[in-house]
C-alpha positions as CSV (number, residue, x, y, z in Angstrom):
1,X,-125.2,-102.9,-13.1
2,X,-126.7,-101.5,-16.0
3,X,-128.4,-97.8,-16.2
4,X,-130.3,-97.1,-19.2
5,X,-131.7,-93.4,-17.7
6,X,-131.0,-91.0,-15.5
7,X,-133.3,-88.1,-14.3
8,X,-132.8,-84.6,-13.1
9,X,-131.7,-85.9,-9.7
10,X,-129.0,-87.9,-11.2
11,X,-127.8,-85.6,-13.3
12,X,-127.2,-82.8,-10.5
13,X,-125.3,-85.3,-8.5
14,X,-123.0,-85.7,-11.6
15,X,-122.5,-82.2,-11.9
16,X,-121.7,-81.7,-8.7
17,X,-119.0,-84.8,-8.3
18,X,-117.6,-83.1,-11.7
19,X,-117.5,-79.5,-9.8
20,X,-115.9,-81.4,-6.6
21,X,-113.2,-83.6,-8.8
22,X,-112.7,-80.0,-10.7
23,X,-112.0,-78.1,-7.6
24,X,-109.6,-80.7,-6.0
25,X,-107.4,-81.2,-9.2
26,X,-107.5,-77.3,-10.1
27,X,-103.8,-76.7,-9.0
28,X,-102.7,-79.5,-11.3
29,X,-104.4,-78.2,-13.7
30,X,-102.9,-74.7,-13.3
31,X,-99.8,-75.8,-13.2
32,X,-100.1,-77.3,-17.0
33,X,-100.8,-73.9,-18.2
34,X,-98.5,-72.8,-20.8
35,X,-98.9,-69.2,-21.8
36,X,-97.2,-66.8,-21.1
37,X,-99.9,-64.1,-19.4
38,X,-102.5,-66.2,-18.3
39,X,-106.1,-64.1,-17.5
40,X,-105.6,-66.1,-14.1
41,X,-104.9,-69.9,-14.4
42,X,-106.8,-72.2,-16.2
43,X,-107.5,-74.6,-13.5
44,X,-108.9,-71.7,-11.2
45,X,-110.9,-70.1,-13.9
46,X,-112.4,-73.7,-14.8
47,X,-113.2,-73.6,-11.2
48,X,-114.8,-70.7,-10.0
49,X,-116.7,-71.2,-13.4
50,X,-117.3,-74.7,-13.0
51,X,-118.6,-74.0,-8.8
52,X,-120.9,-71.2,-9.5
53,X,-122.6,-73.5,-12.5
54,X,-123.1,-76.1,-9.9
55,X,-124.1,-73.9,-7.0
56,X,-127.0,-72.8,-9.6
57,X,-127.8,-76.8,-9.9
58,X,-128.4,-76.8,-5.7
59,X,-131.3,-74.7,-6.5
60,X,-133.3,-76.7,-8.6
61,X,-136.4,-78.4,-6.9
62,X,-137.8,-80.3,-9.9
63,X,-136.5,-83.7,-10.8
64,X,-136.2,-82.6,-14.3
65,X,-133.1,-83.5,-16.6
66,X,-133.6,-80.5,-19.1
67,X,-134.4,-77.8,-16.0
68,X,-131.1,-79.0,-14.2
69,X,-129.0,-78.9,-17.2
70,X,-130.5,-75.5,-18.0
71,X,-129.8,-73.7,-14.5
72,X,-126.1,-75.6,-14.9
73,X,-125.8,-73.7,-18.1
74,X,-127.1,-70.0,-16.5
75,X,-125.0,-70.4,-13.4
76,X,-121.7,-71.3,-15.8
77,X,-122.4,-68.0,-17.9
78,X,-122.9,-65.9,-15.0
79,X,-119.6,-67.2,-13.4
80,X,-117.6,-67.7,-16.3
81,X,-114.0,-66.3,-16.1
82,X,-111.1,-66.7,-18.4
83,X,-111.0,-67.7,-21.8
84,X,-111.3,-71.8,-20.1
85,X,-114.4,-70.7,-18.5
86,X,-116.0,-69.2,-20.7
87,X,-115.7,-71.8,-23.5
88,X,-117.0,-74.4,-20.7
89,X,-120.0,-72.6,-20.4
90,X,-120.3,-72.6,-24.2
91,X,-120.1,-76.5,-23.8
92,X,-122.6,-77.1,-21.4
93,X,-124.7,-74.0,-22.7
94,X,-124.8,-76.1,-25.9
95,X,-125.3,-79.3,-24.0
96,X,-128.3,-77.9,-21.8
97,X,-130.1,-76.9,-25.2
98,X,-130.4,-80.2,-26.1
99,X,-131.7,-81.4,-22.9
100,X,-134.0,-78.7,-22.5
101,X,-137.4,-80.7,-22.9
102,X,-136.1,-83.8,-21.5
103,X,-137.0,-85.1,-18.3
104,X,-134.7,-88.0,-18.6
105,X,-131.8,-89.0,-20.0
106,X,-130.5,-91.9,-22.5
107,X,-127.2,-92.4,-24.0
108,X,-128.6,-91.0,-27.4
109,X,-130.1,-88.0,-25.7
110,X,-126.3,-87.3,-23.8
111,X,-124.7,-87.8,-27.1
112,X,-126.8,-85.1,-28.8
113,X,-126.0,-82.8,-25.5
114,X,-122.0,-83.0,-26.4
115,X,-122.4,-82.6,-29.7
116,X,-124.4,-79.6,-29.4
117,X,-122.1,-78.3,-26.9
118,X,-119.2,-78.7,-29.4
119,X,-121.1,-76.7,-32.0
120,X,-122.2,-74.0,-29.7
121,X,-118.6,-73.5,-28.1
122,X,-116.8,-73.3,-31.9
123,X,-119.1,-70.6,-32.8
124,X,-118.7,-68.9,-29.6
125,X,-114.4,-68.6,-30.6
126,X,-113.5,-66.1,-33.2
127,X,-110.4,-68.6,-34.1
128,X,-110.9,-71.9,-32.6
129,X,-107.3,-73.4,-32.1
130,X,-106.7,-77.1,-32.3
131,X,-104.9,-78.9,-29.7
132,X,-107.0,-77.0,-26.6
133,X,-110.1,-78.1,-24.6
134,X,-112.4,-77.5,-28.0
135,X,-110.3,-80.3,-29.4
136,X,-110.9,-82.7,-26.5
137,X,-114.7,-81.8,-26.3
138,X,-115.1,-82.5,-30.2
139,X,-113.2,-85.7,-30.3
140,X,-115.0,-87.2,-27.0
141,X,-118.5,-85.7,-28.6
142,X,-117.4,-87.8,-32.2
143,X,-116.9,-90.9,-30.0
144,X,-120.4,-90.5,-28.4
145,X,-122.4,-91.1,-31.4
146,X,-121.1,-94.5,-32.2
147,X,-120.8,-95.0,-28.5
148,X,-124.5,-94.1,-28.0
149,X,-125.8,-96.4,-30.7
150,X,-123.7,-99.6,-29.7
151,X,-124.9,-99.2,-25.5
152,X,-128.0,-98.3,-23.8
153,X,-126.0,-98.7,-20.5
154,X,-125.0,-95.2,-19.7
155,X,-122.0,-96.3,-17.3
156,X,-121.0,-97.9,-20.6
157,X,-121.3,-95.0,-22.5
158,X,-119.7,-92.7,-20.2
159,X,-116.5,-94.7,-19.9
160,X,-115.9,-94.7,-23.7
161,X,-116.5,-90.6,-23.8
162,X,-114.0,-90.6,-20.9
163,X,-111.6,-92.9,-22.7
164,X,-112.0,-90.9,-26.1
165,X,-111.2,-87.4,-23.8
166,X,-108.1,-88.9,-22.6
167,X,-106.5,-89.6,-25.6
168,X,-107.6,-86.7,-27.4
169,X,-105.8,-85.4,-24.8
170,X,-102.9,-87.0,-24.8
171,X,-102.8,-86.0,-28.6
172,X,-102.9,-82.0,-27.8
173,X,-99.3,-81.5,-27.7
174,X,-99.0,-82.7,-31.5
175,X,-101.8,-80.4,-32.5
176,X,-100.5,-77.2,-30.8
177,X,-96.7,-77.1,-31.1
178,X,-96.3,-74.8,-27.5
179,X,-97.8,-77.6,-26.0
180,X,-94.9,-80.0,-27.5
181,X,-92.3,-77.7,-26.8
182,X,-92.9,-76.8,-23.4
183,X,-93.9,-81.0,-22.7
184,X,-97.3,-80.4,-21.1
185,X,-101.0,-81.8,-22.6
186,X,-103.6,-78.8,-22.8
187,X,-104.7,-77.4,-19.5
188,X,-108.2,-76.5,-20.4
189,X,-108.4,-80.5,-22.1
190,X,-107.4,-81.4,-18.8
191,X,-109.8,-79.7,-16.9
192,X,-112.7,-80.8,-19.1
193,X,-111.3,-84.5,-18.6
194,X,-111.5,-84.2,-14.9
195,X,-115.2,-82.8,-15.0
196,X,-116.0,-86.2,-17.3
197,X,-114.4,-88.5,-14.8
198,X,-116.2,-86.8,-12.1
199,X,-119.6,-87.4,-14.0
200,X,-118.6,-91.0,-14.7
201,X,-117.6,-91.6,-11.1
202,X,-120.6,-90.6,-9.7
203,X,-122.3,-93.3,-12.2
204,X,-120.2,-95.5,-11.0
205,X,-120.7,-95.1,-7.1
206,X,-116.6,-94.1,-6.6
207,X,-114.6,-91.7,-5.3
208,X,-111.4,-90.5,-7.4
209,X,-108.0,-89.2,-6.4
210,X,-107.0,-86.1,-5.8
211,X,-104.4,-86.3,-8.7
212,X,-105.7,-87.9,-11.8
213,X,-103.5,-90.7,-12.4
214,X,-103.5,-90.2,-16.4
215,X,-100.8,-87.6,-15.8
216,X,-97.4,-88.8,-15.0
217,X,-95.3,-87.7,-12.7
218,X,-93.1,-86.9,-15.8
219,X,-96.0,-84.6,-16.8
220,X,-96.1,-82.8,-13.6
221,X,-92.4,-82.5,-13.3
222,X,-92.6,-80.8,-16.9
223,X,-95.9,-78.8,-15.9
224,X,-93.8,-77.1,-13.0
225,X,-90.6,-76.6,-15.4
226,X,-92.5,-74.7,-18.0
227,X,-92.9,-71.8,-15.8
228,X,-89.1,-71.1,-16.6
229,X,-90.4,-70.3,-19.9
230,X,-92.2,-67.0,-18.6
231,X,-88.0,-66.1,-18.2
232,X,-87.6,-65.9,-22.0
233,X,-90.2,-63.6,-22.9
234,X,-90.2,-59.7,-22.8
235,X,-93.2,-57.7,-21.3
236,X,-92.7,-55.4,-23.7
237,X,-93.7,-57.9,-26.5
238,X,-97.7,-57.8,-25.4
239,X,-98.9,-56.2,-27.8
240,X,-102.8,-55.9,-26.0
241,X,-102.0,-55.1,-22.4
242,X,-105.6,-55.7,-20.9
243,X,-107.4,-58.7,-20.4
244,X,-111.3,-56.8,-20.5
245,X,-114.0,-59.2,-19.6
246,X,-117.8,-57.7,-19.1
247,X,-121.3,-58.1,-19.6
248,X,-124.1,-56.4,-21.6
249,X,-127.4,-56.5,-20.0
250,X,-130.0,-56.2,-23.2
251,X,-132.0,-53.0,-23.3
252,X,-134.7,-53.1,-25.9
253,X,-134.4,-49.3,-26.8
254,X,-130.8,-49.8,-27.5
255,X,-131.6,-53.0,-29.4
256,X,-134.3,-50.8,-31.6
257,X,-131.5,-48.7,-32.7
258,X,-128.9,-51.0,-32.8
259,X,-130.1,-54.5,-33.2
260,X,-127.8,-57.0,-31.8
261,X,-125.4,-59.5,-33.9
262,X,-123.0,-61.7,-32.6
263,X,-121.3,-61.6,-36.1
264,X,-120.9,-58.1,-36.3
265,X,-120.3,-57.6,-32.5
266,X,-117.2,-60.0,-32.6
267,X,-116.0,-58.0,-36.0
268,X,-115.7,-54.9,-34.2
269,X,-114.2,-55.8,-31.1
270,X,-111.5,-58.0,-33.0
271,X,-110.4,-54.6,-34.3
272,X,-109.4,-53.6,-30.9
273,X,-107.1,-56.7,-29.9
274,X,-107.1,-60.6,-29.6
275,X,-108.1,-63.5,-27.7
276,X,-111.8,-62.6,-28.3
277,X,-114.7,-64.6,-27.0
278,X,-118.2,-63.3,-27.7
279,X,-120.9,-65.6,-26.2
280,X,-124.8,-64.4,-25.7
281,X,-128.2,-65.5,-24.8
282,X,-131.5,-63.8,-25.2
283,X,-130.9,-61.4,-21.8
284,X,-127.2,-60.7,-22.0
285,X,-124.1,-61.1,-24.1
286,X,-120.8,-61.5,-22.3
287,X,-117.5,-60.4,-23.5
288,X,-113.5,-61.5,-23.0
289,X,-111.0,-59.6,-25.2
290,X,-107.1,-58.6,-24.5
291,X,-106.8,-55.0,-26.0
292,X,-104.6,-52.2,-25.3
293,X,-107.6,-49.5,-24.7
294,X,-110.7,-51.4,-22.9
295,X,-112.8,-48.5,-22.7
296,X,-113.4,-48.7,-26.4
297,X,-114.4,-51.8,-26.0
298,X,-116.7,-51.0,-23.0
299,X,-118.4,-48.2,-25.8
300,X,-119.3,-51.0,-28.2
301,X,-120.8,-52.9,-25.4
302,X,-123.2,-49.7,-24.5
303,X,-124.3,-49.8,-27.9
304,X,-127.0,-52.9,-27.0
305,X,-127.5,-52.4,-23.5
306,X,-126.1,-51.6,-19.7
307,X,-122.4,-52.7,-18.9
308,X,-122.3,-55.4,-16.0
309,X,-119.4,-57.6,-14.1
310,X,-116.7,-55.3,-15.8
311,X,-113.2,-56.3,-15.1
312,X,-109.7,-55.0,-16.5
313,X,-106.1,-57.2,-15.4
314,X,-103.0,-55.6,-16.7
315,X,-101.2,-58.3,-18.6
316,X,-97.9,-57.3,-18.4
317,X,-98.1,-56.3,-14.8
318,X,-99.3,-59.9,-14.2
319,X,-96.0,-61.3,-16.6
320,X,-93.4,-59.3,-14.7
321,X,-94.8,-60.6,-11.6
322,X,-94.2,-64.0,-13.2
323,X,-91.0,-63.3,-14.3
324,X,-90.0,-61.7,-11.1
325,X,-91.9,-64.3,-8.7
326,X,-89.0,-66.4,-8.4
327,X,-86.2,-63.9,-8.2
328,X,-88.5,-62.1,-5.0
329,X,-88.3,-65.4,-3.7
330,X,-84.2,-65.6,-3.6
331,X,-84.2,-61.8,-2.4
332,X,-86.6,-62.0,0.7
333,X,-85.1,-61.7,3.8
334,X,-85.3,-64.1,6.6
335,X,-86.2,-61.9,8.9
336,X,-89.1,-60.2,8.8
337,X,-89.0,-56.3,8.3
338,X,-91.0,-54.1,10.9
339,X,-93.4,-52.5,9.2
340,X,-94.9,-53.5,5.5
341,X,-97.5,-51.5,3.6
342,X,-100.0,-52.8,1.3
343,X,-101.9,-50.6,-1.4
344,X,-104.7,-51.1,-3.8
345,X,-103.8,-49.4,-7.6
346,X,-104.9,-49.5,-10.9
347,X,-102.8,-48.3,-13.5
348,X,-98.9,-49.0,-13.9
349,X,-98.1,-45.6,-13.6
350,X,-100.1,-45.4,-10.2
351,X,-98.4,-48.1,-9.0
352,X,-95.2,-46.6,-9.3
353,X,-96.5,-43.4,-7.7
354,X,-96.9,-45.8,-4.3
355,X,-94.1,-48.1,-4.9
356,X,-92.1,-44.3,-4.9
357,X,-94.1,-43.3,-1.9
358,X,-92.9,-46.5,-0.3
359,X,-95.4,-48.9,-0.5
360,X,-94.4,-52.7,-0.2
361,X,-96.9,-54.2,-2.2
362,X,-98.9,-52.9,-4.8
363,X,-102.4,-55.0,-5.8
364,X,-103.6,-54.2,-9.0
365,X,-107.1,-53.4,-8.3
366,X,-109.9,-50.9,-7.7
367,X,-113.5,-50.5,-9.3
368,X,-114.7,-53.0,-11.4
369,X,-111.8,-55.6,-9.9
370,X,-112.3,-55.6,-6.4
371,X,-109.6,-57.9,-4.9
372,X,-110.6,-60.9,-2.8
373,X,-110.1,-61.3,1.0
374,X,-107.4,-63.8,-0.2
375,X,-105.9,-61.4,-2.6
376,X,-105.5,-59.3,0.4
377,X,-104.2,-61.9,3.0
378,X,-101.9,-63.3,0.1
379,X,-100.4,-59.2,-0.1
380,X,-100.1,-59.7,3.7
381,X,-97.6,-62.3,3.7
382,X,-95.9,-61.0,1.0
383,X,-94.9,-58.1,2.8
384,X,-93.1,-60.0,5.1
385,X,-93.4,-57.9,8.1
386,X,-94.2,-57.7,11.9
387,X,-96.5,-55.1,11.5
388,X,-98.9,-54.1,8.1
389,X,-100.9,-51.0,7.1
390,X,-103.5,-51.6,4.1
391,X,-104.6,-49.0,2.1
392,X,-107.5,-49.9,0.1
393,X,-108.2,-46.9,-1.6
394,X,-112.1,-47.8,-2.5
395,X,-115.2,-48.0,-0.6
396,X,-115.9,-51.8,-1.6
397,X,-112.5,-53.0,-0.6
398,X,-112.9,-51.7,3.0
399,X,-114.3,-54.8,4.4
400,X,-112.6,-57.2,2.6
401,X,-109.3,-55.5,3.9
402,X,-110.9,-55.9,7.7
403,X,-111.7,-59.3,7.1
404,X,-107.6,-60.0,5.8
405,X,-106.7,-58.4,8.7
406,X,-108.8,-60.3,11.3
407,X,-107.6,-63.7,9.9
408,X,-103.7,-62.4,9.4
409,X,-101.0,-63.8,11.8
410,X,-99.3,-60.2,12.1
411,X,-100.5,-57.2,13.5
412,X,-102.5,-55.5,10.9
413,X,-104.3,-51.7,10.6
414,X,-106.6,-50.6,7.8
415,X,-106.2,-47.1,6.9
416,X,-109.8,-46.6,5.2
417,X,-108.6,-44.6,2.3
418,X,-111.6,-44.4,-0.4
419,X,-109.5,-43.2,-3.0
420,X,-106.2,-43.4,-4.7
421,X,-105.4,-39.2,-3.7
422,X,-106.5,-40.2,0.0
423,X,-104.1,-43.1,-0.3
424,X,-101.0,-41.4,-1.5
425,X,-101.8,-38.7,0.9
426,X,-101.9,-41.2,3.9
427,X,-98.4,-42.7,2.6
428,X,-96.8,-39.7,3.5
429,X,-97.9,-39.5,7.1
430,X,-96.3,-42.6,7.6
431,X,-93.3,-43.1,10.1
432,X,-91.3,-46.0,10.4
433,X,-90.1,-45.3,13.9
434,X,-93.9,-44.8,15.1
435,X,-96.0,-47.3,16.8
436,X,-98.9,-49.0,14.5
437,X,-101.5,-47.3,16.4
438,X,-99.8,-43.5,15.9
439,X,-99.3,-44.4,12.1
440,X,-103.0,-45.4,11.5
441,X,-104.1,-41.9,13.6
442,X,-101.5,-39.8,11.7
443,X,-102.3,-41.6,8.2
444,X,-106.4,-41.4,8.7
445,X,-105.8,-37.5,9.6
446,X,-104.1,-36.9,6.7
447,X,-106.3,-38.8,4.0
448,X,-109.0,-36.5,5.3
449,X,-107.2,-33.3,4.0
450,X,-106.9,-34.2,0.8
451,X,-110.0,-33.5,-1.9
452,X,-110.6,-36.2,-4.8
453,X,-112.0,-35.5,-8.2
454,X,-112.5,-38.1,-11.0
455,X,-114.1,-38.0,-14.4
456,X,-115.8,-41.1,-16.1
457,X,-118.5,-41.9,-18.5
458,X,-122.6,-43.1,-17.7
459,X,-123.1,-46.2,-19.0
460,X,-127.0,-45.6,-18.8
461,X,-129.4,-42.5,-18.6
462,X,-130.2,-41.3,-15.0
463,X,-131.0,-38.6,-12.7
464,X,-129.0,-37.8,-9.7
465,X,-127.8,-35.5,-7.1
466,X,-130.1,-33.0,-9.1
467,X,-128.5,-33.6,-12.3
468,X,-129.8,-35.3,-15.7
469,X,-126.8,-37.5,-17.1
470,X,-127.1,-39.3,-20.5
471,X,-125.3,-42.5,-21.0
472,X,-122.0,-41.7,-22.7
473,X,-121.8,-38.2,-21.2
474,X,-118.9,-37.8,-18.8
475,X,-119.5,-37.2,-14.9
476,X,-117.3,-35.5,-12.9
477,X,-117.1,-36.9,-9.3
478,X,-116.1,-34.3,-6.5
479,X,-115.4,-36.5,-3.3
480,X,-117.7,-39.4,-3.9
481,X,-120.9,-37.2,-5.3
482,X,-121.7,-36.5,-8.6
483,X,-121.4,-32.7,-9.3
484,X,-120.8,-32.2,-12.8
485,X,-121.6,-33.7,-16.8
486,X,-121.2,-32.8,-20.1
487,X,-120.9,-34.5,-23.3
488,X,-117.5,-33.5,-23.7
489,X,-114.6,-34.6,-21.2
490,X,-112.7,-31.9,-21.5
491,X,-115.6,-29.3,-20.4
492,X,-116.8,-32.0,-18.1
493,X,-113.5,-31.8,-16.2
494,X,-113.0,-28.1,-16.1
495,X,-116.7,-27.7,-14.4
496,X,-115.3,-30.6,-11.7
497,X,-112.1,-28.4,-11.0
498,X,-114.4,-25.5,-10.9
499,X,-116.3,-27.0,-7.9
500,X,-113.6,-28.6,-6.4
501,X,-110.6,-26.3,-5.9
502,X,-111.0,-23.3,-3.8
503,X,-108.5,-20.5,-4.6
504,X,-108.1,-19.2,-0.8
505,X,-107.3,-22.3,0.7
506,X,-105.8,-24.9,-2.2
507,X,-102.4,-24.7,-3.1
508,X,-101.4,-28.1,-5.3
509,X,-103.4,-30.1,-7.8
510,X,-102.0,-33.7,-8.8
511,X,-103.5,-35.0,-12.1
512,X,-103.1,-38.8,-12.8
513,X,-104.1,-39.2,-16.6
514,X,-106.2,-42.5,-17.2
515,X,-105.1,-44.6,-20.1
516,X,-107.4,-43.3,-23.1
517,X,-106.5,-39.8,-22.7
518,X,-104.9,-38.0,-25.6
519,X,-102.0,-35.5,-24.8
520,X,-103.4,-32.9,-26.7
521,X,-106.6,-32.7,-24.4
522,X,-104.0,-33.1,-21.0
523,X,-102.1,-29.9,-22.0
524,X,-105.4,-27.8,-22.7
525,X,-106.7,-28.9,-19.0
526,X,-103.5,-28.2,-17.7
527,X,-103.3,-24.7,-19.1
528,X,-107.0,-24.2,-18.3
529,X,-105.9,-24.5,-14.8
530,X,-102.9,-22.3,-14.7
531,X,-105.0,-19.5,-16.1
532,X,-107.9,-20.1,-13.7
533,X,-106.3,-20.7,-11.3
534,X,-102.9,-18.7,-10.9
535,X,-101.3,-19.6,-7.7
536,X,-102.2,-23.5,-7.6
537,X,-99.4,-25.8,-8.4
538,X,-99.8,-28.3,-11.1
539,X,-98.5,-31.6,-11.0
540,X,-99.1,-34.0,-13.9
541,X,-98.4,-37.9,-14.1
542,X,-99.6,-41.0,-16.5
543,X,-101.5,-42.9,-14.1
544,X,-102.7,-45.2,-16.9
545,X,-105.9,-46.2,-15.1
546,X,-108.8,-47.9,-16.7
547,X,-112.1,-46.6,-16.4
548,X,-111.5,-42.6,-15.0
549,X,-110.0,-40.6,-17.6
550,X,-108.9,-38.1,-14.9
551,X,-108.1,-38.6,-11.2
552,X,-107.6,-35.5,-9.2
553,X,-106.0,-34.9,-5.8
554,X,-106.4,-31.3,-4.3
555,X,-104.5,-30.4,-1.3
């Protein structure tokens, strides 16, 4: 059987089978990930990204290859997650650009698409590293040029592309010393090969096994063994501690003031950290960077438009979890505890506070980083208890917590805390001797007695709650409502506290200081509170939280 052209429908089928094959093998690809602090495992990130692209393809009704490729590219860009996902999105962005005006595709068209993908992906990466997914994509694309000249048959052509990708993948340990040291091939390259194999299987009308036969059992053993390498690395050696991802939706008025340039934006961001990726199209730019101060990266992005889909992950915490995972399993008692408490937090300091109050499992998350139902379900299991109480500490996490409680195999109650202060106050009401209903009621009652204040910054101009707020100015939020704004952070904090504190009723204020706040300003704020509210007891903790420069708990 020969196949000299493919249309939009066939291309869509190839994409869907490539995504399906990647899904089935994502855990195997995760096992190949050698980097000490991944932004989430490679296989998982590529799978989530590819799935987003495939879902977009399903919405296309037109039998036009270029239209399908464009939809696939857009879906990948919006769903891209982590380094590997972003690079994958760029490979197929370039591929889609080359296909744009073509209703059907030949081997020559496909070769041009693979070459376009490599060009686009290399441009997107600040410092391309050989021995990675980029190399596998490049070698396969280079091989495709000669293959297209020799073959009009798309099946024979794609067989050659897959063979070239396999050979390139085998060479990755020779190009990247860390791969050779650990004894595995590159995980991102394996992911791309898995997708290409799915494309070929669809063309041939075949089904593929779950585990790729090109990966030997020795490779799999080595892949699992490499995880021990985490034990030889120190968390304190991580220079830039926060994996920061966000998108900027371009706005015309801002672009007039600050014309956008990929090169300039990359250069600005490169001063803040490493592992930088910047990719853009006509509507938006997506950023991935490992930074010590994520807020500064957000501020740079706001020059060009509105921030959307912001996510910050604490990589030091991830590394600590990875290193401790094996030890934790050994220490876990065979018998379940009677109670376990799961809470959601952001920032190392806040995590430690919750642990000191008795929380068994603290999930890193919150505003812009809402944990999923699955994340919470796994935390329930990790608590290893007959009864589990969840404190979401964010209104956008409560529904996921409720769903996790419904599917749990043990008794779970959700105390519907909407803020960090509410969660901390609720913890004080927990009684290990009481039943689940009594604890839920008491913790719910206590959380309602605390007032929450937050200081953050505005990402756009707006009018709300009777206030006119300018982009970049600071906002004071009292119990969920914006109540103050000022161009100066300290002034906004003072204005918020003047509204939040009742001298006749309130006795104590706890200040959780965010990651980017200077010590001098904290001292000024503490002095202001002591002078203005003489009878109020003040406690200050380094919360280390992103997004919010201050979180206030008033009781």
